C-alpha positions in Angstrom: 80.6 96.4 40.5 81.0 99.8 41.7 80.0 100.9 45.9 77.4 103.5 46.3 78.3 105.9 48.9 76.8 104.7 51.2 77.5 101.3 51.4 81.6 103.1 51.3 79.8 104.9 54.8 79.4 102.0 56.5 82.8 100.7 55.9 84.6 103.0 56.9 83.2 103.7 60.1 83.6 99.8 60.7 87.5 100.8 59.7 87.8 102.9 62.7 85.5 101.4 65.5 88.5 98.4 64.4 90.9 101.0 64.8 89.9 102.8 68.3 89.1 99.1 69.5 93.0 98.5 69.0 94.0 101.0 70.2 92.4 101.5 73.6 93.3 97.5 73.2 96.9 98.6 73.3 97.1 101.5 76.1 95.3 99.1 78.5 98.4 96.4 78.1 100.8 99.2 78.3 99.5 100.8 81.3 97.9 98.1 83.4 97.9 99.9 87.0 96.6 103.2 86.1 93.4 101.3 84.4 93.2 98.3 87.3 93.8 100.7 90.7 91.5 103.6 88.6 88.7 101.2 88.5 89.0 100.0 92.3 89.4 103.1 94.5 90.0 100.6 97.6 92.9 98.7 96.2 96.0 100.8 95.7 99.9 98.8 94.7 102.5 98.8 97.8 104.9 101.6 98.4 107.9 101.2 100.4 111.7 102.7 100.7 109.9 106.0 102.4 111.4 109.2 103.3 109.4 111.8 105.8 108.8 114.6 104.3 110.2 117.1 108.3 110.8 121.0 108.5 110.7 123.5 105.5 109.4 120.4 103.5 106.1 119.4 105.8 102.8 120.8 105.1 103.1 124.1 107.6 99.4 123.8 109.0 98.3 120.1 108.4 96.1 119.7 111.3 92.3 120.7 111.2 89.1 119.6 113.7 85.3 120.4 113.9 82.5 119.6 115.7 79.0 119.3 115.1 75.3 118.1 117.2 72.8 116.6 116.0 69.9 114.8 117.7 69.5 111.3 117.6 66.3 109.6 119.4 65.5 112.7 121.4 69.9 113.0 122.4 72.1 115.3 121.2 75.2 113.8 120.0 78.6 115.7 119.5 81.0 114.7 116.9 84.3 116.0 116.2 86.8 114.3 113.7 90.3 115.9 114.2 92.7 115.3 110.9 96.8 115.1 110.1 97.9 114.8 106.6 101.8 113.7 106.4 103.4 113.6 102.9 106.3 110.6 102.0 108.2 110.1 99.4 108.4 106.7 98.4 108.4 104.2 95.4 106.5 101.4 94.3 107.1 98.2 95.0 107.0 97.0 91.9 108.8 99.0 88.8 110.4 101.4 91.3 108.0 104.0 90.6 108.5 107.1 92.8 105.4 108.7 94.1 103.9 111.1 96.4 101.4 109.3 99.4 99.2 111.4 101.5 98.6 109.6 105.0 95.8 111.5 106.8 95.4 110.0 110.7 91.8 110.9 111.4 90.7 110.9 115.2 86.4 110.8 115.6 85.1 111.1 119.0 81.6 110.7 119.6 79.6 112.0 123.0 76.4 112.5 124.3 75.5 116.5 125.1 72.5 115.0 127.4 74.9 112.7 129.8 78.2 114.7 129.3 79.7 111.0 128.6 81.2 109.1 125.9 80.0 106.9 123.4 82.7 105.9 120.9 86.1 106.8 119.9 87.7 105.7 116.8 91.0 106.0 114.3 91.1 106.3 110.6 93.7 106.4 108.2 93.3 107.6 104.2 96.6 106.3 102.0 96.6 108.6 98.4 99.3 107.2 96.1 100.4 110.0 93.7 102.9 109.5 90.8 105.6 112.4 90.7 106.3 113.2 87.5 103.3 112.1 86.0 101.3 114.7 88.4 98.3 111.6 89.1 96.3 110.1 91.1 97.0 106.1 91.1 94.8 105.9 94.2 93.5 105.6 97.5 92.3 103.6 100.2 91.0 102.8 103.9 92.2 101.0 106.8 91.5 101.3 111.1 94.5 101.0 112.8 95.2 98.5 115.6 94.3 99.8 118.7 97.3 97.4 120.7 100.3 99.1 122.2 103.6 99.4 119.9 106.8 99.3 121.2 108.8 102.2 119.8 112.1 102.3 122.5 113.2 105.0 124.2 116.1 107.1 121.7 113.3 109.5 121.5 113.3 113.0 120.1 110.8 115.6 119.5 109.4 117.2 117.0 108.9 121.2 116.3 104.9 121.7 115.2 104.2 125.3 113.8 100.1 124.7 114.6 99.6 122.1 117.4 96.9 123.3 118.2 92.7 123.3 117.6 89.7 124.2 119.5 86.0 124.7 118.8 82.6 125.5 121.0 79.3 123.6 120.3 75.9 123.2 122.6 72.6 121.8 122.9 70.0 123.7 124.5 72.0 125.4 127.5 74.8 122.5 127.5 78.1 123.9 125.5 80.9 121.8 124.9 84.1 122.8 124.5 87.2 121.0 122.6 91.5 122.0 122.3 93.2 119.6 121.3 97.0 120.1 121.7 99.4 117.8 119.1 103.4 117.0 119.8 105.2 114.7 117.2 107.9 112.5 118.8 110.4 110.9 116.0 112.4 107.5 117.6 115.1 106.0 116.4 115.6 102.0 117.3 117.6 99.1 116.4 119.0 99.4 112.6 117.4 101.5 110.4 114.1 101.4 111.5 112.3 104.8 112.5 108.8 105.5 114.1 107.2 108.3 114.6 105.0 108.4 117.6 102.1 110.8 117.6 100.3 112.3 120.8 97.0 114.4 120.7 95.4 115.4 123.9 91.7 116.8 124.0 90.8 118.9 127.0 86.9 119.6 126.8 84.8 121.6 129.5 81.3 121.1 129.6 78.9 124.1 131.0 75.5 124.9 131.6 75.2 128.2 130.8 71.5 128.2 133.0 73.6 128.2 136.4 75.0 131.8 135.6 75.8 134.0 136.8 77.5 131.4 139.2 79.8 129.2 137.6 78.2 127.4 135.0 81.3 124.3 134.6 80.0 120.9 134.9 82.9 118.9 134.4 86.6 118.8 132.8 87.6 116.1 131.2 91.1 115.4 129.6 91.8 112.5 126.6 94.8 111.6 124.7 95.1 109.4 121.5 98.7 108.0 120.7 99.6 106.4 117.9 102.4 105.3 116.6 103.8 105.2 112.5 105.9 102.9 111.2 108.1 105.9 109.2 110.5 103.4 107.5 112.4 99.8 108.7 115.6 100.9 106.3 114.3 97.1 104.1 112.2 96.4 101.1 109.3 94.9 101.7 108.7 91.1 101.3 105.6 90.7 99.4 105.7 86.6 100.2 106.0 86.9 104.2 103.2 90.5 104.3 106.4 92.4 105.5 105.8 96.0 106.7 105.3 98.6 104.8 106.9 102.0 105.5 104.5 104.7 105.8 102.0 102.9 107.5 99.9 103.7 110.6 100.9 101.1 113.6 97.9 101.9 116.1 95.9 104.5 117.6 94.7 104.1 121.3 92.2 106.5 123.0 93.6 106.8 126.6 92.0 108.2 129.8 94.1 111.3 131.5 94.2 111.3 135.2 94.0 114.5 136.5 
């Protein structure tokens, strides 16, 4: 019996759909990392064996900062965000695939423009993994580091930063706040092959009431620091069963008042 044209077209369509499903299934089976982590931006594969890019291989100006003022319940709230990006050459724990790991440490400061007092300080870390040869993003995740002190020993040396300073000014009416941030980095060698990095950001603020002009408008000056400790490498492979430490991890960030 002869099959008409419509029936032939219908069968061809069914065959094409079946072939496409088979192709997608095969691709998913052969590329588990790309598919599983693309579906969940907060889930990234574990990495280790990291080496921090330094000197001419590091970003020339990785630090940025800005401040805004928002009216909240008739109060001016100033938010300052300070961020720095660092780049690590690492390998995935499963498969030893070479990857580029971007680690950005973000400091956030919230202050009351009326009382000139700090409301809240916090730190957050953004980590993104990219394949080195495929030029693709595997995924990103965020976490908040501990606020407890982390020892780094006594064998530390200061690293040069090309652009360590950021500054800006905001106001709420006649109240003006100028904030300046100065960054310093120290590399510390501990026992064995353990290397840690200490990042210190000093925030200097000047509060002014411009209604006092031409007299001295300065209300007060404050100094505060954020000290972060980063595990660059521990020289050993991460132990998945014992939740071992992962290279390129910001272990701690502490905000401290600076005596004047």
